[in-house]
N, C-alpha and C positions, 0 to 999 in steps of 0.2 A: 504494501500497500505506500502510497504518497507520503502519510504523515509520518514515514520512519526516517525520511530524509532528513540529512543534516541539512540546516539552512548556513552554515558556513563553516569552513575550514582554514589553513595553511596553504596548500595546495591541491588544488583539484587534478585530478590527473583521466582525461577522457580518452579510452584505451584497453583493453587489457592485454595485448601481445606480450611480448620481454620487455618492448622498450617503455611499454607503460609502468607494467609492472614492477622494472628494473627501477625505473624513476620513483615511484612511489617508495617503494624502498629505501632508496637511497636516502628520500629525503626525510622518511621517519628513523632511519639508522641517525640522522643529523638531530632529529629533532621535532621535526614539522609533524605537524597535525594535518595526516592526507586522508583524502576519502578519491578512490578510483570506481569510474561509473562505466558500464558494456552496456550496450544497446543488446547485443544478444542474449539469450536466456544461458547461456554457459561461457565461462570465461578463456582468454588463452586466443583467438583468433586467428589468424593463418599459422602463428609460430605454432601452437599445438597439432597443426598438419606439418609441418615441416620437419625437415631432417635433424635439426638444434644443430648445427654443425657451425663455428665461428672462424671465421680466418682474421688468428691474431699472432702474429710473426713474436718472436723472442719472448715467448710468456712461459709462466715462472713450471708449468709442467714442464717443456721444454728444455728449458733454462737447468733444472735440477736433473734431467737426463744427459746434460752434458753438452744439449746442442745449444753450441755459441754461433750467431750469426752478424756480422758487420750490416749496419744499419745502410749504408750504402746498396749494398747488394738487393735489401728488398725496397728500396725504393728505384734501381734500377730494373724489377721485374716488373715496379707497377706501373713506370712510364710506360714499358714496352705494352703494356695493358690496356693502360686508359687511354695512351693515344693524348688528343687535347683535353679529356677527362682529367686527365692530372693536374691536382690539385695540393701544391707544395706542404701548404698549413694543416690540411684537412689528412697528408700521409703520415706527416711531426706528429698531429694529436693521436693518430692509429697507434705508430711505432712506439709512444712516452706514455699515451694514459692506457693499452688496452692491458698492458702488465698489472699495471696498477691497480684496473677494475676487477682483472679475475684475484689479485688477492685480497682485495675489497670484500669480494662477495662470500669467498671462503673464509676471512676471518669473521664477517659479520653478521651470514645470513646462513640459511639450510641449501644455499646454491652450491655445487662443488662440477667437478668436469673430470672428464676424463683423456688422455691426451691423444693425439695425432701425429703422433712421432714417427709412423712409418708409414702417415699419408700424406705422398707427394705434391704437389701444387699439377693443378690440370693441365695446363699446357706448359712442357717439360722443356720444350725445347726452346722457350722464351727467356733472351737473359735475364739473369739473377732468379732463376726458377729455383726453389729449396725440392730437398727430397725425403722432406718430413719434418716436424716440428713446429707447423706454422697455423696448426688449425687444433679446435679443442669442441666437445661435446658433453653436454649435459651427464654425468653420472647416472647410469640406470636408477630409478624409484621406486619404493613400497608406497601402494597407494595405498593403504591402510595407515600411514603415517597422514593423512590428509582428516580422516575423520569423516566428519559429515558433507566439508566440503569437496569431498572426492565428487558427488552427484554433480555438481557445481563446471567442474572441469568439463571442457569441451573432448569428446571422445574423439580418437583418432581416426582419420580421415580412412573411409571403408575398403578404397581400392587398393591401397598398401598393407592394410590390417586385415588381413584373412579370419572369420568370424569374431574382429575386434583385437584381434592380439597383435600387438607391435611387434617387428623384429627389429634389433638394433643393427647396424651397419658394424662390418667388422667382422670379429668372428661368430657373434650370434646369425649372421645373415648366414656367412658361409659354412656353416653348419647345417641350416636348415637347406643351401645348396648342394651338401654333400651327404645327405640323412639317408638318401637309398644307396649310397657306396661307401661308406666310412661307416664300422661299429660304433666309435666314440659320439658321432654327429645324430646316429640313429637314436643314441640313448640322449643324448642332450635334447632332439627335438623332443623325444617322449615326455621327456622330464616336465621340457618347457607347455607342452600340451595339455598334461594331467595337471598342471598347477593352473592352468588356463580355466579348463573346463570346472575346476573347483571355483575358481574364483567367479566365474560367470553366476554361478550356482547361488553363493554366498554374497554376491556383490552386485549382480548384475553386469559387471564390466571385469576387463581385466584390470589387474595390479601390479605386474609387470610392467613398467610404464621407462618408456625411452624415449630416445631422441627429444624430437620438441614436445611433447607431450612431458616428458620429466621435467626439461628448463621450466613448462609452466608451473605445473607441479611444484617443483620446489621455492620457485615466487610467490607461488600462494601460499606454500607451509610460511615462510619469511614473513610474507604482510599479516597473517593469521598471528604468529608469533609477536609483530611488532604491534598490534592492534589498528593496523588499518580498515576503514570502511571499504568492503569492498558490494557496491551496488552493482547488481545485474538486470538485466532490461528495463534498462534506463536510459535515454538517448540523449545528448547535446542538441537544443535546438536553438541555440541562439548565444555569441558569448555576450558577455557584458562590460562594459567601455566608462571607467573612470579616466578621462582627459587622453592621454597616450597611452594609458597601462589596461591589461585584461584584468579586469576587478571581478570574475567569475562566469557563471553559467547559468539560461533559463535549460531548464533537464525537462525529461517529459519520461512519465512512470504511470502505466499503469491506466493512460488517459489524463493524467493528470500533471499541469507543468507548477514547476517549482523552481526558485531560484536559489543559490547554490552562490554564497559568496565566496570569494577565496582571496587571504588578505597577502598571499605573498606569489600569487600567477596560478597561471595553469598550462598543462602540458598536454598537447596536443598530439596524441599519438592512437591515427584511428587509421592506419594503413595508407594513408594518400591522400591524391587527388586524383584518382585515375580518367576520369572523364572530363575533366578543368583542361582543355586542350590549352590555351590562355596562360596556363598557369604555369604547365609542364615544359609552353616556348619558354618561357621570361628564366625559368629556372633551370634548364638541365641544356647546357649548348651541344652536348652531342646528339640530342632531339630535336632539333631547329623548327619543325611543323608540329614537333609533342604529340605524333604517332608513330617515332622508332620504337622496336624491341630494345631493353637495354635489360641487362641481367646484370 
């Protein structure tokens, strides 16, 4: 009901994918009163359907394994891959702040990672390409730790999760591919299937969460631990302005509209603006008409 909507907060976050939830968790750790709104009836956005991998060179897990890279090698790779889209300031921020972000979330939240130390860059012939150590993925997560919040987590995409069972990239996927040829793989898959059947019977969904689903689950667990207000089925319909600053938003829930004032600001993490061709053309120099594909 709209009556349980807060009227004010320090920070209002609109959208509950990785960007929105990570912003919310960071702000809460730093002492702010945070509200997250999500128009869907589940949290997670497209992140919950994704592979959950992050390209973060010089990350702490790689360095702990002895993988040290020169910054200029990373810049060389990105210059060749991005072409005219290369932005020196953004690349510097990625190289310097990416590892700090990993340390922060591992220290302050329920978020943890598995390394991609054996995962090479996709374009191995590009100058500066790495042979491993530049990527991370969320560590698998036991859905039981979410408690009642589990029902609010967006289920994995059906097309890549047979019978609702997520399969992690790496060793887990290899076992499924070799299940009919190798006994250890067959036993691994058998155990995974048996656990999934039990989980579906007891909780209505799989509880071994991997990939992007695990990332969202870990962020949701962190948000709950920090006392962040998480409001699903709540859409932002208008931003509130106070002179030059954004001071909150008008939100709609259950057909009723309310105002949430945000004293410190609003984070828009709603997945972009794919249908606004004028804005895409103005902001993305690599897509001058606003229609080009970009990954």
